[in-house]
C-alpha positions as CSV (number, residue, x, y, z in Angstrom):
1,M,0.0,0.0,0.0
2,N,1.5,3.3,-1.0
3,N,1.7,6.5,1.0
4,H,-1.0,8.2,-1.0
5,L,-3.5,5.4,-0.3
6,L,-2.6,5.6,3.4
7,R,-3.2,9.3,3.5
8,T,-6.5,8.9,1.7
9,A,-7.6,6.2,4.2
10,L,-6.7,8.4,7.1
11,V,-8.7,11.3,5.8
12,L,-11.8,9.2,5.1
13,V,-11.8,7.7,8.6
14,T,-11.0,10.8,10.7
15,I,-12.2,13.9,8.7
16,P,-14.5,16.1,10.9
17,L,-17.8,16.7,9.2
18,I,-18.9,20.2,10.1
19,L,-20.2,21.5,6.8
20,N,-23.6,21.0,5.2
21,A,-23.5,20.9,1.4
22,D,-27.0,19.9,0.4
23,V,-27.6,20.0,-3.4
24,V,-30.9,20.8,-5.1
25,S,-32.6,20.3,-8.5
26,K,-30.8,17.1,-9.5
27,S,-32.4,15.0,-12.2
28,Y,-30.3,11.8,-11.5
29,L,-29.5,9.9,-8.3
30,T,-27.3,6.8,-8.0
31,F,-27.2,4.5,-5.1
32,R,-24.2,2.5,-3.8
33,Q,-25.1,-1.0,-4.7
34,R,-25.7,-3.5,-1.9
35,F,-23.6,-6.7,-1.7
36,E,-20.7,-4.9,-3.3
37,L,-17.2,-5.8,-2.2
38,N,-16.3,-4.4,1.3
39,L,-19.9,-4.2,2.5
40,P,-20.5,-6.1,5.7
41,E,-23.3,-8.3,4.3
42,R,-20.7,-9.6,1.9
43,L,-17.7,-10.0,4.3
44,S,-19.0,-10.9,7.7
45,L,-17.9,-14.4,8.7
46,F,-16.8,-15.1,5.1
47,R,-13.2,-13.9,5.4
48,R,-11.5,-17.2,6.2
49,R,-14.0,-19.9,5.2
50,L,-12.0,-21.3,2.2
51,D,-10.0,-23.7,4.3
52,A,-12.6,-24.7,6.9
53,R,-13.0,-28.1,5.4
54,K,-9.5,-29.8,5.6
55,D,-10.2,-32.5,3.0
56,G,-12.4,-30.5,0.7
57,I,-11.9,-28.8,-2.6
58,G,-11.0,-25.5,-1.1
59,G,-14.3,-23.7,-1.8
60,A,-16.9,-21.7,0.1
61,I,-20.3,-20.5,-0.9
62,Q,-22.6,-18.1,0.8
63,A,-26.2,-17.2,0.2
64,V,-27.4,-13.9,1.8
65,G,-30.9,-12.6,2.2
66,L,-31.1,-8.8,2.1
67,Y,-33.7,-6.2,3.0
68,G,-33.4,-2.5,3.6
69,Q,-34.8,0.9,2.9
70,T,-34.0,4.6,2.9
71,C,-34.5,6.7,6.0
72,N,-34.6,10.5,5.4
73,S,-37.3,11.3,2.8
74,A,-36.9,15.1,3.4
75,E,-33.3,15.0,2.3
76,L,-34.1,13.0,-0.8
77,A,-36.9,15.5,-1.7
78,R,-34.5,18.4,-1.3
79,Y,-32.1,16.6,-3.7
80,F,-34.7,16.6,-6.4
81,L,-36.6,19.9,-5.8
82,P,-35.4,23.4,-6.8
83,N,-35.6,25.3,-3.5
84,G,-33.9,23.4,-0.7
85,K,-37.3,22.3,0.7
86,D,-39.3,19.0,0.5
87,Y,-42.2,20.8,-1.2
88,I,-42.9,23.4,-3.9
89,I,-45.5,26.1,-4.2
90,V,-47.0,26.1,-7.6
91,G,-49.1,29.1,-8.7
92,E,-50.4,31.0,-11.7
93,D,-49.5,34.6,-12.3
94,A,-52.4,36.1,-10.3
95,S,-52.1,33.6,-7.4
96,D,-51.3,34.9,-3.9
97,S,-47.9,33.2,-4.0
98,S,-47.1,35.1,-7.2
99,V,-48.1,38.4,-5.7
100,D,-46.2,37.9,-2.5
101,R,-43.3,36.2,-4.3
102,T,-43.3,32.9,-2.4
103,R,-44.0,30.9,-5.5
104,D,-41.5,28.3,-6.4
105,V,-42.9,27.2,-9.8
106,N,-45.0,29.1,-12.3
107,A,-47.9,26.7,-13.0
108,F,-48.0,27.5,-16.7
109,H,-44.6,25.9,-17.1
110,L,-45.9,22.6,-15.9
111,G,-48.9,22.8,-18.3
112,I,-51.4,24.2,-15.9
113,L,-53.9,26.9,-17.2
114,T,-57.3,27.5,-15.5
115,A,-58.6,30.2,-17.9
116,P,-58.3,30.8,-21.6
117,L,-55.6,33.2,-22.9
118,N,-57.9,35.3,-25.0
119,S,-58.5,39.0,-25.6
120,T,-61.1,39.2,-22.8
121,Q,-58.7,37.8,-20.2
122,Y,-55.9,40.0,-21.6
123,A,-58.0,43.1,-21.0
124,L,-58.7,41.9,-17.5
125,G,-55.0,41.4,-16.8
126,F,-55.5,37.6,-16.4
127,K,-57.0,38.1,-12.9
128,N,-58.6,34.7,-13.1
129,L,-55.2,32.9,-13.2
130,T,-55.2,32.3,-9.4
131,F,-54.5,28.5,-9.3
132,E,-52.2,27.6,-6.4
133,S,-51.2,24.3,-4.8
134,I,-48.5,22.8,-2.6
135,V,-46.8,19.8,-4.1
136,S,-44.7,17.7,-1.7
137,L,-42.4,14.8,-2.1
138,C,-41.7,11.9,0.2
139,P,-39.3,9.7,-1.8
140,Q,-38.3,6.3,-0.4
141,Q,-36.5,3.2,-1.8
142,T,-37.1,-0.3,-0.5
143,M,-34.8,-3.1,-1.6
144,G,-34.7,-6.8,-1.1
145,G,-33.0,-9.8,-2.6
146,V,-30.4,-12.5,-2.4
147,G,-26.7,-12.2,-2.8
148,I,-24.6,-15.2,-3.8
149,A,-20.8,-15.4,-3.6
150,Y,-18.4,-18.3,-4.3
151,Q,-14.7,-18.4,-3.4
152,H,-12.3,-21.1,-4.4
153,R,-8.7,-21.9,-3.4
154,L,-6.0,-22.1,-6.1
155,P,-2.4,-23.3,-5.8
156,N,0.3,-21.2,-4.2
157,H,-2.2,-19.4,-1.9
158,F,-4.0,-17.8,-4.8
159,W,-7.8,-17.8,-5.0
160,F,-10.7,-16.5,-7.1
161,D,-14.3,-15.6,-6.4
162,I,-17.5,-14.6,-8.1
163,A,-20.4,-12.7,-6.6
164,G,-23.6,-10.9,-7.5
165,P,-27.0,-10.0,-6.0
166,I,-30.4,-10.6,-7.5
167,M,-32.4,-7.6,-6.2
168,R,-35.8,-6.1,-6.4
169,I,-35.8,-2.3,-6.0
170,K,-39.0,-0.3,-5.4
171,N,-38.8,3.5,-5.7
172,T,-41.8,5.6,-4.5
173,L,-41.7,9.3,-5.1
174,G,-44.4,10.0,-2.6
175,L,-46.0,12.8,-4.7
176,K,-48.9,14.6,-3.1
177,E,-50.7,17.8,-3.9
178,Q,-52.8,20.2,-1.8
179,I,-54.8,22.6,-3.9
180,T,-55.4,25.9,-2.1
181,D,-57.0,27.8,-5.0
182,V,-58.7,26.1,-8.1
183,G,-58.1,29.2,-10.2
184,G,-60.3,30.2,-13.1
185,N,-62.0,26.8,-13.1
186,H,-62.2,26.8,-17.0
187,T,-59.3,24.8,-18.2
188,P,-58.6,25.0,-21.9
189,T,-58.1,21.9,-24.0
190,G,-54.5,20.7,-23.8
191,Y,-53.9,22.1,-20.3
192,F,-54.3,20.7,-16.8
193,D,-56.0,21.9,-13.6
194,N,-53.6,20.2,-11.1
195,A,-49.9,19.5,-10.8
196,I,-50.1,15.7,-10.4
197,D,-51.7,15.3,-13.8
198,A,-49.5,17.9,-15.4
199,L,-46.3,16.2,-14.1
200,G,-47.3,12.6,-14.6
201,N,-48.3,10.2,-17.3
202,T,-51.5,12.1,-18.1
203,N,-49.4,14.7,-19.8
204,T,-48.3,12.8,-22.8
205,E,-46.4,15.8,-24.2
206,R,-43.9,15.6,-21.4
207,H,-41.5,12.8,-22.5
208,Y,-38.9,13.0,-19.7
209,G,-38.8,13.8,-16.0
210,R,-42.3,12.6,-15.2
211,M,-43.4,12.5,-11.6
212,I,-45.9,9.8,-10.7
213,T,-47.7,8.6,-7.6
214,R,-47.4,4.8,-8.1
215,P,-44.3,2.9,-7.1
216,M,-41.7,1.9,-9.7
217,T,-40.0,-1.4,-9.4
218,K,-37.1,-3.2,-11.1
219,T,-36.0,-6.8,-10.5
220,G,-32.9,-8.6,-11.8
221,L,-29.2,-9.4,-11.4
222,A,-27.6,-6.1,-10.4
223,F,-24.0,-6.9,-11.3
224,I,-21.3,-9.6,-11.2
225,E,-17.9,-9.1,-9.5
226,L,-15.0,-11.3,-10.4
227,R,-11.7,-11.3,-8.5
228,V,-8.4,-13.1,-8.3
229,G,-6.2,-12.6,-5.2
230,R,-3.4,-14.1,-3.2
231,D,-2.8,-14.5,0.5
232,I,0.6,-13.1,1.3
233,R,0.6,-14.0,5.0
234,W,-1.5,-16.8,6.4
235,E,-0.5,-17.4,10.0
236,E,-3.2,-18.0,12.5
237,T,-2.6,-14.6,14.1
238,C,-1.9,-12.6,10.9
239,F,-3.7,-13.0,7.7
240,M,-3.1,-10.6,4.7
241,G,-3.5,-10.4,1.0
242,G,-4.4,-8.5,-2.1
243,F,-6.6,-8.8,-5.2
244,A,-7.6,-7.4,-8.5
245,G,-10.8,-7.9,-10.4
246,M,-13.6,-6.4,-12.5
247,V,-17.3,-5.5,-12.3
248,V,-19.6,-6.8,-15.1
249,P,-22.7,-4.7,-15.5
250,T,-25.9,-6.8,-15.8
251,G,-28.5,-4.2,-14.6
252,N,-30.3,-1.4,-16.4
253,K,-29.4,2.1,-17.5
254,T,-31.4,5.3,-16.7
255,K,-33.9,6.3,-19.4
256,G,-34.8,9.7,-18.0
257,C,-38.5,9.1,-18.5
258,Y,-39.3,9.3,-14.8
259,L,-37.8,11.1,-11.8
260,F,-36.3,8.7,-9.2
261,E,-36.5,5.7,-11.5
262,P,-35.1,2.4,-10.1
263,I,-31.7,1.4,-11.3
264,L,-30.1,-2.0,-10.8
265,G,-26.3,-1.9,-10.7
266,N,-23.9,0.9,-11.7
267,N,-25.8,2.2,-14.8
268,G,-24.1,-0.1,-17.2
269,H,-20.5,0.8,-16.2
270,V,-17.8,-1.8,-16.5
271,G,-15.5,-1.5,-13.5
272,V,-12.0,-2.4,-12.4
273,L,-11.3,-3.5,-8.8
274,I,-8.1,-3.5,-6.8
275,G,-7.5,-3.8,-3.0
276,S,-6.1,-5.5,0.0
277,Y,-7.3,-7.1,3.2
278,G,-6.0,-8.3,6.5
279,T,-6.9,-9.7,9.9
280,F,-4.7,-9.3,13.0
281,E,-5.2,-11.1,16.3
282,L,-5.1,-8.6,19.2
283,M,-5.4,-10.9,22.2
284,R,-6.2,-14.5,23.1
285,D,-6.9,-15.9,26.6
286,T,-6.5,-19.4,28.1
287,S,-10.1,-20.3,27.1
288,N,-9.2,-19.7,23.5
289,R,-11.3,-16.5,23.3
290,T,-9.9,-14.1,20.7
291,L,-10.3,-10.5,19.7
292,S,-9.1,-9.6,16.2
293,A,-9.0,-6.5,14.1
294,N,-9.6,-6.6,10.4
295,Y,-9.5,-4.2,7.5
296,N,-10.6,-4.2,3.8
297,I,-9.6,-1.6,1.3
298,S,-10.9,-1.5,-2.3
299,T,-10.6,1.0,-5.1
300,R,-13.3,0.8,-7.8
301,Y,-12.7,2.5,-11.2
302,L,-15.8,2.6,-13.4
303,L,-15.2,3.1,-17.1
304,E,-17.2,5.8,-19.0
305,N,-20.2,5.0,-21.1
306,D,-23.1,6.6,-22.9
307,Q,-26.3,7.4,-20.9
308,I,-29.5,9.4,-21.2
309,R,-29.6,12.3,-18.7
310,S,-31.8,15.4,-18.3
311,F,-30.2,18.9,-17.6
312,D,-31.3,22.3,-16.4
313,L,-30.0,25.6,-17.8
314,R,-27.1,27.1,-16.0
315,G,-28.1,29.0,-12.9
316,K,-31.8,28.1,-13.3
317,P,-32.8,25.2,-11.0
318,W,-35.6,23.0,-12.3
319,S,-35.6,24.8,-15.6
320,R,-35.9,21.5,-17.5
321,Y,-39.6,21.7,-16.4
322,M,-40.0,25.1,-18.1
323,Q,-41.9,25.8,-21.3
324,V,-39.9,26.7,-24.4
325,W,-40.7,28.1,-27.8
326,N,-39.8,25.7,-30.6
327,G,-38.6,27.6,-33.7
328,D,-38.0,31.4,-34.0
329,N,-40.4,31.6,-37.0
330,Y,-37.7,33.8,-38.7
331,G,-39.3,37.0,-37.4
332,I,-42.6,36.3,-39.2
333,A,-45.8,37.1,-37.3
334,L,-48.0,34.3,-36.2
335,S,-51.8,33.9,-35.9
336,A,-53.0,34.9,-32.5
337,D,-54.7,31.5,-32.2
338,D,-51.6,29.5,-33.3
339,W,-48.8,30.5,-31.1
340,Q,-49.6,28.1,-28.2
341,S,-49.0,25.1,-30.5
342,H,-45.3,26.1,-30.7
343,L,-44.8,25.6,-27.0
344,D,-43.0,22.5,-25.7
345,Y,-41.2,21.4,-22.5
346,L,-37.5,22.0,-22.2
347,A,-36.9,18.5,-20.8
348,N,-37.9,17.1,-24.2
349,Y,-34.8,18.8,-25.7
350,S,-32.4,19.0,-22.7
351,T,-32.6,15.3,-22.2
352,L,-29.6,14.0,-24.2
353,C,-27.4,11.0,-24.7
354,V,-24.2,12.1,-23.0
355,R,-20.8,10.5,-22.1
356,V,-20.6,9.8,-18.4
357,K,-17.3,9.3,-16.6
358,P,-17.7,8.2,-12.9
359,D,-14.0,7.7,-12.4
360,A,-12.9,6.2,-9.1
361,C,-14.3,5.6,-5.6
362,I,-12.5,4.2,-2.6
363,D,-14.0,2.2,0.3
364,I,-12.3,1.4,3.6
365,S,-13.8,-1.0,6.1
366,T,-12.4,-1.6,9.6
367,G,-13.8,-3.7,12.4
368,L,-13.3,-5.9,15.4
369,N,-14.2,-9.6,15.7
370,Y,-14.7,-11.4,18.9
371,K,-14.8,-15.2,18.9
372,Q,-15.7,-17.5,21.7
373,N,-15.9,-21.2,20.9
374,N,-18.2,-21.2,17.8
375,F,-19.8,-17.9,18.5
376,T,-18.6,-14.7,16.7
377,L,-19.4,-11.0,17.0
378,D,-18.5,-8.4,14.4
379,L,-18.6,-4.6,15.0
380,G,-17.3,-2.2,12.4
381,Y,-17.1,1.0,10.5
382,D,-16.9,1.8,6.8
383,A,-15.9,5.0,4.9
384,F,-16.8,5.5,1.3
385,A,-15.7,8.4,-1.1
386,R,-16.8,8.9,-4.6
387,K,-15.9,11.8,-7.0
388,A,-18.5,13.7,-8.9
389,E,-19.4,12.3,-12.3
390,D,-18.0,14.1,-15.4
391,I,-20.5,14.7,-18.1
392,Y,-19.5,15.3,-21.8
393,F,-22.1,16.5,-24.3
394,T,-21.8,14.4,-27.5
395,H,-25.1,15.5,-29.1
396,A,-26.5,18.9,-29.9
397,I,-30.0,20.1,-28.9
398,T,-32.4,19.4,-31.8
399,G,-34.7,22.2,-32.7
400,N,-34.4,26.0,-32.4
401,I,-35.7,26.5,-28.9
402,G,-35.7,29.5,-26.6
403,L,-37.3,30.7,-23.4
404,P,-40.6,32.3,-24.6
405,A,-41.5,36.0,-23.9
406,L,-45.2,35.0,-23.7
407,K,-46.5,38.5,-23.1
408,W,-45.4,39.4,-26.7
409,Y,-47.3,36.5,-28.1
410,L,-50.7,37.8,-26.9
411,D,-50.7,40.6,-29.5
412,S,-52.8,40.3,-32.5
413,N,-49.8,39.5,-34.7
414,P,-47.2,37.9,-32.3
415,I,-43.6,37.7,-33.2
416,P,-41.4,35.2,-31.3
417,A,-39.2,36.8,-28.7
418,T,-37.2,35.3,-25.8
419,E,-36.7,36.1,-22.1
420,S,-33.3,34.6,-21.3
421,K,-33.5,36.0,-17.8
422,A,-36.7,34.1,-16.9
423,T,-36.7,31.3,-14.4
424,I,-39.3,28.7,-13.6
425,A,-40.7,31.0,-10.9
426,T,-40.9,34.4,-12.7
427,P,-44.2,35.7,-14.1
428,L,-45.0,35.0,-17.8
429,F,-47.9,37.4,-18.6
430,K,-47.3,40.5,-16.5
431,L,-43.6,41.3,-16.9
432,D,-42.2,44.7,-17.7
433,P,-41.6,44.7,-21.5
434,G,-38.1,45.8,-20.8
435,Y,-37.5,42.4,-19.3
436,S,-37.4,40.7,-22.8
437,D,-34.2,40.3,-24.8
438,Q,-33.1,43.4,-26.6
439,I,-34.6,44.6,-29.9
440,I,-32.2,43.7,-32.7
441,S,-34.0,45.1,-35.7
442,Q,-36.9,47.4,-36.6
443,T,-38.9,47.6,-39.8
444,G,-41.5,50.4,-39.9
445,A,-43.8,49.9,-36.9
446,T,-42.8,46.3,-36.5
447,Q,-40.2,45.4,-33.9
448,N,-38.5,42.0,-34.2
449,Q,-37.4,41.0,-30.8
450,A,-34.1,39.2,-30.3
451,Y,-34.5,35.4,-30.4
452,L,-31.8,33.7,-28.4
453,P,-31.8,30.0,-29.0
454,I,-30.7,27.5,-26.3
455,T,-27.7,25.3,-27.0
456,T,-25.8,22.7,-25.0
457,A,-23.4,25.5,-23.9
458,D,-26.4,26.8,-21.9
459,L,-27.0,23.5,-20.1
460,D,-25.5,22.8,-16.6
461,P,-23.8,19.4,-16.8
462,M,-23.8,19.0,-13.0
463,S,-27.6,19.2,-12.9
464,G,-27.7,15.7,-14.5
465,A,-24.7,14.3,-12.7
466,H,-24.4,12.7,-9.3
467,P,-22.2,14.9,-7.1
468,A,-19.2,13.9,-5.1
469,C,-19.9,12.4,-1.8
470,L,-18.5,11.1,1.5
471,A,-20.5,8.4,3.3
472,Y,-20.1,6.3,6.4
473,M,-21.5,3.1,7.8
474,V,-21.6,1.4,11.1
475,Y,-22.6,-2.2,11.4
476,G,-22.9,-5.2,13.7
477,A,-23.3,-8.9,13.1
478,M,-23.5,-12.1,15.0
479,G,-22.7,-15.6,13.8
480,Y,-22.3,-19.2,14.7
481,E,-20.0,-21.9,13.1
482,W,-20.2,-25.7,12.9
483,N,-16.6,-26.5,11.8
484,H,-16.5,-30.2,12.8
485,C,-19.2,-31.6,10.5
486,K,-18.6,-33.0,7.0
487,L,-19.5,-29.7,5.4
488,P,-18.5,-27.0,7.7
489,T,-21.4,-24.5,8.0
490,A,-21.9,-21.1,9.5
491,I,-24.8,-18.7,9.9
492,D,-24.6,-15.0,10.3
493,G,-27.0,-12.0,10.7
494,G,-26.5,-8.3,11.0
495,L,-27.6,-4.8,10.6
496,S,-25.9,-1.8,9.0
497,Y,-26.7,1.9,8.8
498,E,-25.3,4.3,6.1
499,F,-25.2,8.1,6.6
500,S,-23.6,11.3,5.4
501,H,-23.4,14.9,6.5
502,D,-25.5,16.1,3.5
503,N,-27.9,14.8,1.0
504,T,-25.4,13.7,-1.6
505,F,-25.6,10.2,-0.2
506,V,-28.8,8.5,0.8
507,K,-29.2,7.5,4.4
508,R,-30.5,3.9,4.7
509,W,-30.4,0.7,6.7
510,L,-30.0,-2.9,5.7
511,A,-30.5,-6.2,7.5
512,W,-29.2,-9.5,6.3
513,F,-29.1,-13.2,7.2
514,K,-26.6,-15.6,5.5
515,V,-25.7,-19.3,5.3
516,I,-22.1,-20.3,4.5
517,V,-21.0,-23.7,3.5
518,S,-17.4,-24.8,3.0
519,I,-16.9,-27.6,0.4
């Protein structure tokens, strides 16, 4: 182990966590996969089972039942929402939240309109557009499955193993809405009168980032890990070695159609593994009771691949849910009844196939093992660090889209203009005309407003990437061994809890029970 790795290990185990760095408006979340190497449900009581059967073939197999779920729904909600809260206030331009500037999302951007946009409403100043609701999230993931691992002894103290979990993941967004004002109560065709319909499958025009109330599930083999290693010391009181291996992706990739979609495995990334392990006996008494310390260090490097991700505009949280104008119409006026057909959702254009480079993560697990006769007790701590994903745009945005200056389109002969300063919370129909982009040409009495198209340079790559994170785990397990039967057998059960100082890593617990047989 080199000095750099030792320094990294020291930082991960001892760093004081005093800062809060919650992130918001993320479109993608990845979970650390359970039953990965170094996790306690994989390692507990399985560290030295290869040679338990003296006249066997030098193999050991374990089957592990797993069940767990996430703990802090409010933190998860803040990860996805634009305002650092677990709810958003959605309102039309004449709603109370728009007037007092507490609105988080302009309802029209979601596809909500409760009164027609006609000349009568224009003359009244759209006073009927008063719809307002509170939309809350309570996301939770529940996981269960079976992990299988087999390890086999090779000559000269070499060994190999293969492992993988068959998992069922259920993600529930926990979407709820409380409508506080129904608005104009005359919803035009093509629009919605509530946020749940506007954000969900009912809105067939929104192709990506849909938010639904029903659970989403995914079942299958999450990944396969293959390793080859060698024990370099194998005394009874000191056992050490190292390994190299790879991760074979067998799960699914994100499609971007739904927020908080369930993903099995590492999103299709092939991985390379390298690491070391060791167990050191600290004390032994006359009754043959022992206390040992163990460590496991692994570095996992995931290779880049192509994925579908959704992105916000730079400096505009949740802007992928904004409406955009598709096509600048080359400065030609439109029919007053036709302009609304040119509106679309930014997510339909800012969801792109991109190159994703996760790079490396490091995991350090340390623990104590107490053994008395055939009974064992494990207590331990795990530290995990992962760098932020790097995103590279490989495809351009299709279509000539821009943020629409909708107040200009309500004229009798509207000419497309943009409002590049607009956010998802700003008014759409009552802005000062000076808020629009600058006039670039003038012919007679007709002014052609500047039309500023959106390109990939305007997208924030980090809004679709999982951020860097530091996470920690504490765990405990108890087991019992039968080493003097024909097929030495052991059972083990335990509980772990993962946590972090911010919402870049999901807090969750996991329970497991395993059976180990040496052959």
